[in-house]
PDB file with SEQRES, HELIX, SHEET and CRYST1 records, atoms N, CA, C and O in Angstrom:
SEQRES   1 A   88  MET ASP SER LYS GLU LYS VAL THR SER LYS ARG TYR GLY          
SEQRES   2 A   88  ARG HIS ILE PRO LEU THR LYS LYS GLN GLY VAL SER GLY          
SEQRES   3 A   88  GLU SER ALA GLY CYS GLN ASP PHE ASP ASP PHE GLN VAL          
SEQRES   4 A   88  GLN LYS HIS GLU LYS ASP PHE ARG SER LYS GLN LEU ILE          
SEQRES   5 A   88  LYS GLU ALA ILE MET GLU ASN ASP PHE LEU LYS ASN LEU          
SEQRES   6 A   88  ASP SER SER GLN VAL ARG GLU ILE VAL ASP CYS MET TYR          
SEQRES   7 A   88  CYS GLN TYR PHE THR LYS GLY THR LEU VAL                      
HELIX    1 AA1 CYS A   31  PHE A   34  5                                   4    
HELIX    2 AA2 PHE A   46  GLU A   58  1                                  13    
HELIX    3 AA3 SER A   67  CYS A   76  1                                  10    
SHEET    1 AA1 2 LYS A   6  ARG A  11  0                                        
SHEET    2 AA1 2 ARG A  14  THR A  19 -1                                        
CRYST1    1.000    1.000    1.000  90.00  90.00  90.00 P 1           1          
ATOM      1  N   MET A   1      26.806 128.664 -16.741  1.00  0.00           N  
ATOM      2  CA  MET A   1      25.857 127.972 -17.571  1.00  0.00           C  
ATOM      3  C   MET A   1      26.159 126.480 -17.524  1.00  0.00           C  
ATOM      4  O   MET A   1      27.292 126.074 -17.783  1.00  0.00           O  
ATOM      5  N   ASP A   2      25.169 125.658 -17.198  1.00  0.00           N  
ATOM      6  CA  ASP A   2      25.428 124.227 -17.206  1.00  0.00           C  
ATOM      7  C   ASP A   2      25.241 123.669 -18.618  1.00  0.00           C  
ATOM      8  O   ASP A   2      24.787 124.379 -19.515  1.00  0.00           O  
ATOM      9  N   SER A   3      25.588 122.411 -18.807  1.00  0.00           N  
ATOM     10  CA  SER A   3      25.612 121.834 -20.146  1.00  0.00           C  
ATOM     11  C   SER A   3      24.230 121.708 -20.782  1.00  0.00           C  
ATOM     12  O   SER A   3      24.132 121.477 -21.987  1.00  0.00           O  
ATOM     13  N   LYS A   4      23.163 121.853 -20.002  1.00  0.00           N  
ATOM     14  CA  LYS A   4      21.826 121.707 -20.559  1.00  0.00           C  
ATOM     15  C   LYS A   4      21.215 123.039 -20.988  1.00  0.00           C  
ATOM     16  O   LYS A   4      20.195 123.056 -21.677  1.00  0.00           O  
ATOM     17  N   GLU A   5      21.822 124.148 -20.590  1.00  0.00           N  
ATOM     18  CA  GLU A   5      21.319 125.448 -21.006  1.00  0.00           C  
ATOM     19  C   GLU A   5      21.591 125.636 -22.484  1.00  0.00           C  
ATOM     20  O   GLU A   5      22.596 125.151 -23.003  1.00  0.00           O  
ATOM     21  N   LYS A   6      20.700 126.338 -23.161  1.00  0.00           N  
ATOM     22  CA  LYS A   6      20.866 126.577 -24.583  1.00  0.00           C  
ATOM     23  C   LYS A   6      21.235 128.022 -24.830  1.00  0.00           C  
ATOM     24  O   LYS A   6      20.786 128.926 -24.125  1.00  0.00           O  
ATOM     25  N   VAL A   7      22.053 128.224 -25.834  1.00  0.00           N  
ATOM     26  CA  VAL A   7      22.483 129.548 -26.247  1.00  0.00           C  
ATOM     27  C   VAL A   7      21.920 129.767 -27.639  1.00  0.00           C  
ATOM     28  O   VAL A   7      21.872 128.841 -28.449  1.00  0.00           O  
ATOM     29  N   THR A   8      21.495 130.987 -27.917  1.00  0.00           N  
ATOM     30  CA  THR A   8      20.956 131.273 -29.236  1.00  0.00           C  
ATOM     31  C   THR A   8      22.001 132.031 -30.041  1.00  0.00           C  
ATOM     32  O   THR A   8      22.574 133.014 -29.570  1.00  0.00           O  
ATOM     33  N   SER A   9      22.237 131.563 -31.252  1.00  0.00           N  
ATOM     34  CA  SER A   9      23.211 132.185 -32.137  1.00  0.00           C  
ATOM     35  C   SER A   9      22.486 132.714 -33.363  1.00  0.00           C  
ATOM     36  O   SER A   9      21.608 132.049 -33.912  1.00  0.00           O  
ATOM     37  N   LYS A  10      22.856 133.904 -33.784  1.00  0.00           N  
ATOM     38  CA  LYS A  10      22.227 134.475 -34.964  1.00  0.00           C  
ATOM     39  C   LYS A  10      23.120 134.170 -36.163  1.00  0.00           C  
ATOM     40  O   LYS A  10      24.258 134.633 -36.234  1.00  0.00           O  
ATOM     41  N   ARG A  11      22.598 133.395 -37.094  1.00  0.00           N  
ATOM     42  CA  ARG A  11      23.358 133.015 -38.277  1.00  0.00           C  
ATOM     43  C   ARG A  11      22.435 133.007 -39.475  1.00  0.00           C  
ATOM     44  O   ARG A  11      21.361 132.406 -39.448  1.00  0.00           O  
ATOM     45  N   TYR A  12      22.855 133.664 -40.500  1.00  0.00           N  
ATOM     46  CA  TYR A  12      22.061 133.761 -41.724  1.00  0.00           C  
ATOM     47  C   TYR A  12      20.670 134.336 -41.451  1.00  0.00           C  
ATOM     48  O   TYR A  12      19.691 133.924 -42.072  1.00  0.00           O  
ATOM     49  N   GLY A  13      20.589 135.280 -40.528  1.00  0.00           N  
ATOM     50  CA  GLY A  13      19.330 135.941 -40.229  1.00  0.00           C  
ATOM     51  C   GLY A  13      18.352 135.115 -39.417  1.00  0.00           C  
ATOM     52  O   GLY A  13      17.207 135.524 -39.224  1.00  0.00           O  
ATOM     53  N   ARG A  14      18.789 133.952 -38.934  1.00  0.00           N  
ATOM     54  CA  ARG A  14      17.905 133.095 -38.137  1.00  0.00           C  
ATOM     55  C   ARG A  14      18.520 132.842 -36.777  1.00  0.00           C  
ATOM     56  O   ARG A  14      19.731 132.960 -36.594  1.00  0.00           O  
ATOM     57  N   HIS A  15      17.679 132.496 -35.836  1.00  0.00           N  
ATOM     58  CA  HIS A  15      18.160 132.096 -34.512  1.00  0.00           C  
ATOM     59  C   HIS A  15      18.253 130.573 -34.491  1.00  0.00           C  
ATOM     60  O   HIS A  15      17.282 129.870 -34.771  1.00  0.00           O  
ATOM     61  N   ILE A  16      19.439 130.086 -34.154  1.00  0.00           N  
ATOM     62  CA  ILE A  16      19.666 128.646 -34.105  1.00  0.00           C  
ATOM     63  C   ILE A  16      20.049 128.276 -32.680  1.00  0.00           C  
ATOM     64  O   ILE A  16      21.051 128.774 -32.167  1.00  0.00           O  
ATOM     65  N   PRO A  17      19.269 127.407 -32.026  1.00  0.00           N  
ATOM     66  CA  PRO A  17      19.638 127.017 -30.660  1.00  0.00           C  
ATOM     67  C   PRO A  17      20.896 126.144 -30.669  1.00  0.00           C  
ATOM     68  O   PRO A  17      21.005 125.202 -31.455  1.00  0.00           O  
ATOM     69  N   LEU A  18      21.836 126.468 -29.792  1.00  0.00           N  
ATOM     70  CA  LEU A  18      23.072 125.701 -29.666  1.00  0.00           C  
ATOM     71  C   LEU A  18      23.158 125.129 -28.266  1.00  0.00           C  
ATOM     72  O   LEU A  18      22.827 125.801 -27.290  1.00  0.00           O  
ATOM     73  N   THR A  19      23.591 123.925 -28.173  1.00  0.00           N  
ATOM     74  CA  THR A  19      23.799 123.303 -26.874  1.00  0.00           C  
ATOM     75  C   THR A  19      25.284 123.383 -26.549  1.00  0.00           C  
ATOM     76  O   THR A  19      26.127 123.055 -27.385  1.00  0.00           O  
ATOM     77  N   LYS A  20      25.599 123.815 -25.346  1.00  0.00           N  
ATOM     78  CA  LYS A  20      26.996 123.927 -24.932  1.00  0.00           C  
ATOM     79  C   LYS A  20      27.595 122.533 -24.829  1.00  0.00           C  
ATOM     80  O   LYS A  20      26.996 121.627 -24.250  1.00  0.00           O  
ATOM     81  N   LYS A  21      28.795 122.373 -25.404  1.00  0.00           N  
ATOM     82  CA  LYS A  21      29.474 121.081 -25.355  1.00  0.00           C  
ATOM     83  C   LYS A  21      30.207 120.921 -24.031  1.00  0.00           C  
ATOM     84  O   LYS A  21      30.714 121.885 -23.459  1.00  0.00           O  
ATOM     85  N   GLN A  22      30.248 119.692 -23.563  1.00  0.00           N  
ATOM     86  CA  GLN A  22      30.968 119.400 -22.335  1.00  0.00           C  
ATOM     87  C   GLN A  22      32.431 119.148 -22.649  1.00  0.00           C  
ATOM     88  O   GLN A  22      32.751 118.626 -23.717  1.00  0.00           O  
ATOM     89  N   GLY A  23      33.315 119.507 -21.748  1.00  0.00           N  
ATOM     90  CA  GLY A  23      34.739 119.281 -21.920  1.00  0.00           C  
ATOM     91  C   GLY A  23      35.148 117.916 -21.402  1.00  0.00           C  
ATOM     92  O   GLY A  23      34.387 117.245 -20.704  1.00  0.00           O  
ATOM     93  N   VAL A  24      36.344 117.520 -21.749  1.00  0.00           N  
ATOM     94  CA  VAL A  24      36.890 116.250 -21.296  1.00  0.00           C  
ATOM     95  C   VAL A  24      38.087 116.548 -20.411  1.00  0.00           C  
ATOM     96  O   VAL A  24      38.963 117.333 -20.774  1.00  0.00           O  
ATOM     97  N   SER A  25      38.115 115.929 -19.275  1.00  0.00           N  
ATOM     98  CA  SER A  25      39.225 116.140 -18.354  1.00  0.00           C  
ATOM     99  C   SER A  25      39.917 114.812 -18.132  1.00  0.00           C  
ATOM    100  O   SER A  25      39.265 113.794 -17.902  1.00  0.00           O  
ATOM    101  N   GLY A  26      41.233 114.822 -18.201  1.00  0.00           N  
ATOM    102  CA  GLY A  26      41.985 113.596 -17.967  1.00  0.00           C  
ATOM    103  C   GLY A  26      43.072 113.845 -16.948  1.00  0.00           C  
ATOM    104  O   GLY A  26      43.569 114.963 -16.813  1.00  0.00           O  
ATOM    105  N   GLU A  27      43.433 112.819 -16.247  1.00  0.00           N  
ATOM    106  CA  GLU A  27      44.518 112.945 -15.280  1.00  0.00           C  
ATOM    107  C   GLU A  27      45.839 112.728 -15.993  1.00  0.00           C  
ATOM    108  O   GLU A  27      45.975 111.796 -16.784  1.00  0.00           O  
ATOM    109  N   SER A  28      46.813 113.587 -15.716  1.00  0.00           N  
ATOM    110  CA  SER A  28      48.123 113.362 -16.310  1.00  0.00           C  
ATOM    111  C   SER A  28      48.935 112.444 -15.420  1.00  0.00           C  
ATOM    112  O   SER A  28      48.843 112.467 -14.192  1.00  0.00           O  
ATOM    113  N   ALA A  29      49.727 111.643 -16.091  1.00  0.00           N  
ATOM    114  CA  ALA A  29      50.593 110.741 -15.344  1.00  0.00           C  
ATOM    115  C   ALA A  29      51.787 111.529 -14.855  1.00  0.00           C  
ATOM    116  O   ALA A  29      52.336 112.358 -15.580  1.00  0.00           O  
ATOM    117  N   GLY A  30      52.174 111.278 -13.668  1.00  0.00           N  
ATOM    118  CA  GLY A  30      53.342 111.958 -13.123  1.00  0.00           C  
ATOM    119  C   GLY A  30      54.620 111.472 -13.790  1.00  0.00           C  
ATOM    120  O   GLY A  30      54.706 110.319 -14.215  1.00  0.00           O  
ATOM    121  N   CYS A  31      55.602 112.341 -13.880  1.00  0.00           N  
ATOM    122  CA  CYS A  31      56.873 111.983 -14.507  1.00  0.00           C  
ATOM    123  C   CYS A  31      57.552 110.831 -13.787  1.00  0.00           C  
ATOM    124  O   CYS A  31      58.242 110.030 -14.417  1.00  0.00           O  
ATOM    125  N   GLN A  32      57.371 110.737 -12.486  1.00  0.00           N  
ATOM    126  CA  GLN A  32      58.016 109.682 -11.730  1.00  0.00           C  
ATOM    127  C   GLN A  32      57.527 108.300 -12.163  1.00  0.00           C  
ATOM    128  O   GLN A  32      58.226 107.309 -11.950  1.00  0.00           O  
ATOM    129  N   ASP A  33      56.339 108.216 -12.768  1.00  0.00           N  
ATOM    130  CA  ASP A  33      55.822 106.935 -13.236  1.00  0.00           C  
ATOM    131  C   ASP A  33      56.661 106.367 -14.381  1.00  0.00           C  
ATOM    132  O   ASP A  33      56.656 105.157 -14.605  1.00  0.00           O  
ATOM    133  N   PHE A  34      57.377 107.222 -15.105  1.00  0.00           N  
ATOM    134  CA  PHE A  34      58.110 106.799 -16.281  1.00  0.00           C  
ATOM    135  C   PHE A  34      59.626 106.877 -16.111  1.00  0.00           C  
ATOM    136  O   PHE A  34      60.362 106.689 -17.080  1.00  0.00           O  
ATOM    137  N   ASP A  35      60.098 107.147 -14.909  1.00  0.00           N  
ATOM    138  CA  ASP A  35      61.539 107.282 -14.676  1.00  0.00           C  
ATOM    139  C   ASP A  35      62.323 106.034 -15.050  1.00  0.00           C  
ATOM    140  O   ASP A  35      63.427 106.138 -15.583  1.00  0.00           O  
ATOM    141  N   ASP A  36      61.772 104.860 -14.780  1.00  0.00           N  
ATOM    142  CA  ASP A  36      62.511 103.623 -15.046  1.00  0.00           C  
ATOM    143  C   ASP A  36      62.011 102.899 -16.296  1.00  0.00           C  
ATOM    144  O   ASP A  36      62.334 101.730 -16.502  1.00  0.00           O  
ATOM    145  N   PHE A  37      61.235 103.575 -17.120  1.00  0.00           N  
ATOM    146  CA  PHE A  37      60.693 102.964 -18.331  1.00  0.00           C  
ATOM    147  C   PHE A  37      61.748 102.938 -19.428  1.00  0.00           C  
ATOM    148  O   PHE A  37      62.348 103.968 -19.735  1.00  0.00           O  
ATOM    149  N   GLN A  38      61.977 101.784 -20.015  1.00  0.00           N  
ATOM    150  CA  GLN A  38      62.936 101.623 -21.106  1.00  0.00           C  
ATOM    151  C   GLN A  38      62.193 101.204 -22.377  1.00  0.00           C  
ATOM    152  O   GLN A  38      61.428 100.239 -22.367  1.00  0.00           O  
ATOM    153  N   VAL A  39      62.423 101.936 -23.466  1.00  0.00           N  
ATOM    154  CA  VAL A  39      61.788 101.564 -24.729  1.00  0.00           C  
ATOM    155  C   VAL A  39      62.596 100.438 -25.363  1.00  0.00           C  
ATOM    156  O   VAL A  39      63.813 100.354 -25.195  1.00  0.00           O  
ATOM    157  N   GLN A  40      61.902  99.585 -26.089  1.00  0.00           N  
ATOM    158  CA  GLN A  40      62.573  98.480 -26.760  1.00  0.00           C  
ATOM    159  C   GLN A  40      62.624  98.797 -28.251  1.00  0.00           C  
ATOM    160  O   GLN A  40      61.583  98.949 -28.891  1.00  0.00           O  
ATOM    161  N   LYS A  41      63.818  98.896 -28.799  1.00  0.00           N  
ATOM    162  CA  LYS A  41      63.997  99.209 -30.212  1.00  0.00           C  
ATOM    163  C   LYS A  41      64.149  97.923 -31.003  1.00  0.00           C  
ATOM    164  O   LYS A  41      64.681  96.930 -30.508  1.00  0.00           O  
ATOM    165  N   HIS A  42      63.670  97.958 -32.249  1.00  0.00           N  
ATOM    166  CA  HIS A  42      63.695  96.782 -33.106  1.00  0.00           C  
ATOM    167  C   HIS A  42      64.393  97.122 -34.416  1.00  0.00           C  
ATOM    168  O   HIS A  42      64.116  98.154 -35.027  1.00  0.00           O  
ATOM    169  N   GLU A  43      65.300  96.247 -34.841  1.00  0.00           N  
ATOM    170  CA  GLU A  43      66.023  96.442 -36.100  1.00  0.00           C  
ATOM    171  C   GLU A  43      65.061  96.325 -37.282  1.00  0.00           C  
ATOM    172  O   GLU A  43      64.141  95.507 -37.286  1.00  0.00           O  
ATOM    173  N   LYS A  44      65.306  97.169 -38.284  1.00  0.00           N  
ATOM    174  CA  LYS A  44      64.533  97.092 -39.523  1.00  0.00           C  
ATOM    175  C   LYS A  44      65.355  97.692 -40.643  1.00  0.00           C  
ATOM    176  O   LYS A  44      66.274  98.473 -40.394  1.00  0.00           O  
ATOM    177  N   ASP A  45      65.035  97.335 -41.868  1.00  0.00           N  
ATOM    178  CA  ASP A  45      65.795  97.858 -43.001  1.00  0.00           C  
ATOM    179  C   ASP A  45      65.356  99.284 -43.336  1.00  0.00           C  
ATOM    180  O   ASP A  45      64.338  99.768 -42.842  1.00  0.00           O  
ATOM    181  N   PHE A  46      66.141  99.939 -44.181  1.00  0.00           N  
ATOM    182  CA  PHE A  46      65.904 101.339 -44.537  1.00  0.00           C  
ATOM    183  C   PHE A  46      64.511 101.541 -45.128  1.00  0.00           C  
ATOM    184  O   PHE A  46      63.820 102.496 -44.771  1.00  0.00           O  
ATOM    185  N   ARG A  47      64.095 100.652 -46.026  1.00  0.00           N  
ATOM    186  CA  ARG A  47      62.775 100.787 -46.681  1.00  0.00           C  
ATOM    187  C   ARG A  47      61.646 100.715 -45.653  1.00  0.00           C  
ATOM    188  O   ARG A  47      60.683 101.475 -45.746  1.00  0.00           O  
ATOM    189  N   SER A  48      61.749  99.834 -44.699  1.00  0.00           N  
ATOM    190  CA  SER A  48      60.717  99.716 -43.658  1.00  0.00           C  
ATOM    191  C   SER A  48      60.641 100.993 -42.834  1.00  0.00           C  
ATOM    192  O   SER A  48      59.553 101.470 -42.513  1.00  0.00           O  
ATOM    193  N   LYS A  49      61.816 101.549 -42.489  1.00  0.00           N  
ATOM    194  CA  LYS A  49      61.848 102.798 -41.727  1.00  0.00           C  
ATOM    195  C   LYS A  49      61.183 103.932 -42.510  1.00  0.00           C  
ATOM    196  O   LYS A  49      60.413 104.713 -41.952  1.00  0.00           O  
ATOM    197  N   GLN A  50      61.486 104.012 -43.797  1.00  0.00           N  
ATOM    198  CA  GLN A  50      60.899 105.060 -44.638  1.00  0.00           C  
ATOM    199  C   GLN A  50      59.380 104.902 -44.736  1.00  0.00           C  
ATOM    200  O   GLN A  50      58.644 105.886 -44.660  1.00  0.00           O  
ATOM    201  N   LEU A  51      58.918 103.674 -44.904  1.00  0.00           N  
ATOM    202  CA  LEU A  51      57.480 103.397 -45.019  1.00  0.00           C  
ATOM    203  C   LEU A  51      56.745 103.814 -43.742  1.00  0.00           C  
ATOM    204  O   LEU A  51      55.677 104.422 -43.809  1.00  0.00           O  
ATOM    205  N   ILE A  52      57.315 103.490 -42.586  1.00  0.00           N  
ATOM    206  CA  ILE A  52      56.712 103.856 -41.304  1.00  0.00           C  
ATOM    207  C   ILE A  52      56.704 105.375 -41.145  1.00  0.00           C  
ATOM    208  O   ILE A  52      55.694 105.953 -40.742  1.00  0.00           O  
ATOM    209  N   LYS A  53      57.820 106.016 -41.459  1.00  0.00           N  
ATOM    210  CA  LYS A  53      57.916 107.467 -41.334  1.00  0.00           C  
ATOM    211  C   LYS A  53      56.900 108.168 -42.235  1.00  0.00           C  
ATOM    212  O   LYS A  53      56.260 109.132 -41.814  1.00  0.00           O  
ATOM    213  N   GLU A  54      56.749 107.690 -43.473  1.00  0.00           N  
ATOM    214  CA  GLU A  54      55.766 108.271 -44.400  1.00  0.00           C  
ATOM    215  C   GLU A  54      54.349 108.140 -43.842  1.00  0.00           C  
ATOM    216  O   GLU A  54      53.551 109.072 -43.942  1.00  0.00           O  
ATOM    217  N   ALA A  55      54.041 106.998 -43.263  1.00  0.00           N  
ATOM    218  CA  ALA A  55      52.712 106.787 -42.678  1.00  0.00           C  
ATOM    219  C   ALA A  55      52.474 107.743 -41.512  1.00  0.00           C  
ATOM    220  O   ALA A  55      51.379 108.285 -41.364  1.00  0.00           O  
ATOM    221  N   ILE A  56      53.492 107.948 -40.691  1.00  0.00           N  
ATOM    222  CA  ILE A  56      53.368 108.880 -39.560  1.00  0.00           C  
ATOM    223  C   ILE A  56      53.135 110.294 -40.066  1.00  0.00           C  
ATOM    224  O   ILE A  56      52.297 111.014 -39.523  1.00  0.00           O  
ATOM    225  N   MET A  57      53.856 110.696 -41.083  1.00  0.00           N  
ATOM    226  CA  MET A  57      53.748 112.059 -41.607  1.00  0.00           C  
ATOM    227  C   MET A  57      52.410 112.318 -42.300  1.00  0.00           C  
ATOM    228  O   MET A  57      52.012 113.472 -42.461  1.00  0.00           O  
ATOM    229  N   GLU A  58      51.721 111.267 -42.707  1.00  0.00           N  
ATOM    230  CA  GLU A  58      50.395 111.411 -43.313  1.00  0.00           C  
ATOM    231  C   GLU A  58      49.272 111.375 -42.272  1.00  0.00           C  
ATOM    232  O   GLU A  58      48.118 111.657 -42.594  1.00  0.00           O  
ATOM    233  N   ASN A  59      49.605 111.034 -41.037  1.00  0.00           N  
ATOM    234  CA  ASN A  59      48.615 110.931 -39.974  1.00  0.00           C  
ATOM    235  C   ASN A  59      48.396 112.308 -39.346  1.00  0.00           C  
ATOM    236  O   ASN A  59      49.348 112.942 -38.890  1.00  0.00           O  
ATOM    237  N   ASP A  60      47.147 112.770 -39.323  1.00  0.00           N  
ATOM    238  CA  ASP A  60      46.828 114.102 -38.807  1.00  0.00           C  
ATOM    239  C   ASP A  60      47.217 114.291 -37.343  1.00  0.00           C  
ATOM    240  O   ASP A  60      47.503 115.416 -36.931  1.00  0.00           O  
ATOM    241  N   PHE A  61      47.236 113.234 -36.555  1.00  0.00           N  
ATOM    242  CA  PHE A  61      47.561 113.353 -35.139  1.00  0.00           C  
ATOM    243  C   PHE A  61      49.061 113.261 -34.871  1.00  0.00           C  
ATOM    244  O   PHE A  61      49.536 113.758 -33.850  1.00  0.00           O  
ATOM    245  N   LEU A  62      49.805 112.637 -35.768  1.00  0.00           N  
ATOM    246  CA  LEU A  62      51.227 112.404 -35.525  1.00  0.00           C  
ATOM    247  C   LEU A  62      52.153 113.279 -36.356  1.00  0.00           C  
ATOM    248  O   LEU A  62      53.336 113.395 -36.036  1.00  0.00           O  
ATOM    249  N   LYS A  63      51.646 113.892 -37.407  1.00  0.00           N  
ATOM    250  CA  LYS A  63      52.520 114.608 -38.340  1.00  0.00           C  
ATOM    251  C   LYS A  63      53.188 115.850 -37.746  1.00  0.00           C  
ATOM    252  O   LYS A  63      54.136 116.369 -38.336  1.00  0.00           O  
ATOM    253  N   ASN A  64      52.724 116.332 -36.611  1.00  0.00           N  
ATOM    254  CA  ASN A  64      53.314 117.519 -35.995  1.00  0.00           C  
ATOM    255  C   ASN A  64      54.353 117.209 -34.922  1.00  0.00           C  
ATOM    256  O   ASN A  64      54.833 118.114 -34.239  1.00  0.00           O  
ATOM    257  N   LEU A  65      54.696 115.942 -34.773  1.00  0.00           N  
ATOM    258  CA  LEU A  65      55.748 115.575 -33.821  1.00  0.00           C  
ATOM    259  C   LEU A  65      57.088 116.065 -34.346  1.00  0.00           C  
ATOM    260  O   LEU A  65      57.273 116.206 -35.555  1.00  0.00           O  
ATOM    261  N   ASP A  66      58.025 116.324 -33.434  1.00  0.00           N  
ATOM    262  CA  ASP A  66      59.347 116.726 -33.921  1.00  0.00           C  
ATOM    263  C   ASP A  66      60.114 115.484 -34.380  1.00  0.00           C  
ATOM    264  O   ASP A  66      59.749 114.355 -34.050  1.00  0.00           O  
ATOM    265  N   SER A  67      61.163 115.709 -35.132  1.00  0.00           N  
ATOM    266  CA  SER A  67      61.875 114.609 -35.793  1.00  0.00           C  
ATOM    267  C   SER A  67      62.414 113.568 -34.813  1.00  0.00           C  
ATOM    268  O   SER A  67      62.446 112.380 -35.136  1.00  0.00           O  
ATOM    269  N   SER A  68      62.836 113.991 -33.628  1.00  0.00           N  
ATOM    270  CA  SER A  68      63.353 113.015 -32.656  1.00  0.00           C  
ATOM    271  C   SER A  68      62.231 112.100 -32.154  1.00  0.00           C  
ATOM    272  O   SER A  68      62.464 110.920 -31.892  1.00  0.00           O  
ATOM    273  N   GLN A  69      61.019 112.640 -32.019  1.00  0.00           N  
ATOM    274  CA  GLN A  69      59.887 111.818 -31.590  1.00  0.00           C  
ATOM    275  C   GLN A  69      59.506 110.821 -32.680  1.00  0.00           C  
ATOM    276  O   GLN A  69      59.218 109.659 -32.394  1.00  0.00           O  
ATOM    277  N   VAL A  70      59.505 111.278 -33.920  1.00  0.00           N  
ATOM    278  CA  VAL A  70      59.190 110.387 -35.047  1.00  0.00           C  
ATOM    279  C   VAL A  70      60.230 109.268 -35.110  1.00  0.00           C  
ATOM    280  O   VAL A  70      59.876 108.102 -35.278  1.00  0.00           O  
ATOM    281  N   ARG A  71      61.496 109.615 -34.979  1.00  0.00           N  
ATOM    282  CA  ARG A  71      62.582 108.626 -35.021  1.00  0.00           C  
ATOM    283  C   ARG A  71      62.409 107.587 -33.908  1.00  0.00           C  
ATOM    284  O   ARG A  71      62.618 106.394 -34.131  1.00  0.00           O  
ATOM    285  N   GLU A  72      62.033 108.039 -32.725  1.00  0.00           N  
ATOM    286  CA  GLU A  72      61.826 107.124 -31.590  1.00  0.00           C  
ATOM    287  C   GLU A  72      60.674 106.153 -31.871  1.00  0.00           C  
ATOM    288  O   GLU A  72      60.773 104.961 -31.578  1.00  0.00           O  
ATOM    289  N   ILE A  73      59.593 106.667 -32.434  1.00  0.00           N  
ATOM    290  CA  ILE A  73      58.448 105.807 -32.768  1.00  0.00           C  
ATOM    291  C   ILE A  73      58.855 104.775 -33.813  1.00  0.00           C  
ATOM    292  O   ILE A  73      58.564 103.587 -33.676  1.00  0.00           O  
ATOM    293  N   VAL A  74      59.530 105.245 -34.858  1.00  0.00           N  
ATOM    294  CA  VAL A  74      59.972 104.341 -35.933  1.00  0.00           C  
ATOM    295  C   VAL A  74      60.878 103.250 -35.375  1.00  0.00           C  
ATOM    296  O   VAL A  74      60.721 102.078 -35.718  1.00  0.00           O  
ATOM    297  N   ASP A  75      61.819 103.624 -34.524  1.00  0.00           N  
ATOM    298  CA  ASP A  75      62.762 102.654 -33.950  1.00  0.00           C  
ATOM    299  C   ASP A  75      62.070 101.598 -33.100  1.00  0.00           C  
ATOM    300  O   ASP A  75      62.539 100.462 -33.023  1.00  0.00           O  
ATOM    301  N   CYS A  76      60.970 101.955 -32.466  1.00  0.00           N  
ATOM    302  CA  CYS A  76      60.298 101.039 -31.538  1.00  0.00           C  
ATOM    303  C   CYS A  76      59.229 100.166 -32.196  1.00  0.00           C  
ATOM    304  O   CYS A  76      58.743  99.215 -31.583  1.00  0.00           O  
ATOM    305  N   MET A  77      58.869 100.479 -33.418  1.00  0.00           N  
ATOM    306  CA  MET A  77      57.826  99.688 -34.091  1.00  0.00           C  
ATOM    307  C   MET A  77      58.396  98.363 -34.576  1.00  0.00           C  
ATOM    308  O   MET A  77      59.592  98.251 -34.843  1.00  0.00           O  
ATOM    309  N   TYR A  78      57.533  97.365 -34.686  1.00  0.00           N  
ATOM    310  CA  TYR A  78      57.944  96.051 -35.183  1.00  0.00           C  
ATOM    311  C   TYR A  78      56.805  95.436 -35.970  1.00  0.00           C  
ATOM    312  O   TYR A  78      55.644  95.816 -35.821  1.00  0.00           O  
ATOM    313  N   CYS A  79      57.158  94.488 -36.801  1.00  0.00           N  
ATOM    314  CA  CYS A  79      56.186  93.826 -37.657  1.00  0.00           C  
ATOM    315  C   CYS A  79      55.435  92.763 -36.860  1.00  0.00           C  
ATOM    316  O   CYS A  79      56.020  92.024 -36.068  1.00  0.00           O  
ATOM    317  N   GLN A  80      54.138  92.707 -37.089  1.00  0.00           N  
ATOM    318  CA  GLN A  80      53.329  91.683 -36.435  1.00  0.00           C  
ATOM    319  C   GLN A  80      52.335  91.167 -37.466  1.00  0.00           C  
ATOM    320  O   GLN A  80      51.673  91.956 -38.139  1.00  0.00           O  
ATOM    321  N   TYR A  81      52.229  89.868 -37.592  1.00  0.00           N  
ATOM    322  CA  TYR A  81      51.345  89.248 -38.575  1.00  0.00           C  
ATOM    323  C   TYR A  81      50.081  88.746 -37.897  1.00  0.00           C  
ATOM    324  O   TYR A  81      50.105  88.308 -36.747  1.00  0.00           O  
ATOM    325  N   PHE A  82      48.965  88.817 -38.640  1.00  0.00           N  
ATOM    326  CA  PHE A  82      47.680  88.341 -38.142  1.00  0.00           C  
ATOM    327  C   PHE A  82      47.059  87.421 -39.184  1.00  0.00           C  
ATOM    328  O   PHE A  82      47.261  87.609 -40.384  1.00  0.00           O  
ATOM    329  N   THR A  83      46.319  86.449 -38.735  1.00  0.00           N  
ATOM    330  CA  THR A  83      45.632  85.568 -39.668  1.00  0.00           C  
ATOM    331  C   THR A  83      44.402  86.276 -40.215  1.00  0.00           C  
ATOM    332  O   THR A  83      43.821  87.145 -39.564  1.00  0.00           O  
ATOM    333  N   LYS A  84      44.026  85.890 -41.408  1.00  0.00           N  
ATOM    334  CA  LYS A  84      42.877  86.487 -42.073  1.00  0.00           C  
ATOM    335  C   LYS A  84      41.639  86.356 -41.189  1.00  0.00           C  
ATOM    336  O   LYS A  84      41.374  85.299 -40.615  1.00  0.00           O  
ATOM    337  N   GLY A  85      40.888  87.454 -41.094  1.00  0.00           N  
ATOM    338  CA  GLY A  85      39.664  87.465 -40.306  1.00  0.00           C  
ATOM    339  C   GLY A  85      39.857  87.859 -38.850  1.00  0.00           C  
ATOM    340  O   GLY A  85      38.884  87.964 -38.103  1.00  0.00           O  
ATOM    341  N   THR A  86      41.100  88.076 -38.437  1.00  0.00           N  
ATOM    342  CA  THR A  86      41.378  88.479 -37.057  1.00  0.00           C  
ATOM    343  C   THR A  86      40.971  89.927 -36.852  1.00  0.00           C  
ATOM    344  O   THR A  86      41.308  90.784 -37.669  1.00  0.00           O  
ATOM    345  N   LEU A  87      40.262  90.212 -35.790  1.00  0.00           N  
ATOM    346  CA  LEU A  87      39.872  91.568 -35.449  1.00  0.00           C  
ATOM    347  C   LEU A  87      41.053  92.247 -34.757  1.00  0.00           C  
ATOM    348  O   LEU A  87      41.510  91.799 -33.705  1.00  0.00           O  
ATOM    349  N   VAL A  88      41.538  93.329 -35.358  1.00  0.00           N  
ATOM    350  CA  VAL A  88      42.694  94.041 -34.814  1.00  0.00           C  
ATOM    351  C   VAL A  88      42.235  95.351 -34.219  1.00  0.00           C  
ATOM    352  O   VAL A  88      43.051  96.114 -33.702  1.00  0.00           O  
TER     353      VAL A  88                                                      
END                                                                             
């Protein structure tokens, strides 16, 4: 079935036409691309680390990382200031 074909679903006693959704395909980067990559860690105080960790744990996409991944992200983050009105 191609993406333009319609499927009929019976719901609540009615027929509702559904359009098949298309998938997304991405190329994975090979491991060899990251063999010589070094992360840069930045010093921060305990409160800053806790604040960053709390924000990560509240994020639906990041909260399922294991603790070592969260620690790595926290260690690599740094503060950056922007002037008012700057599009970030």
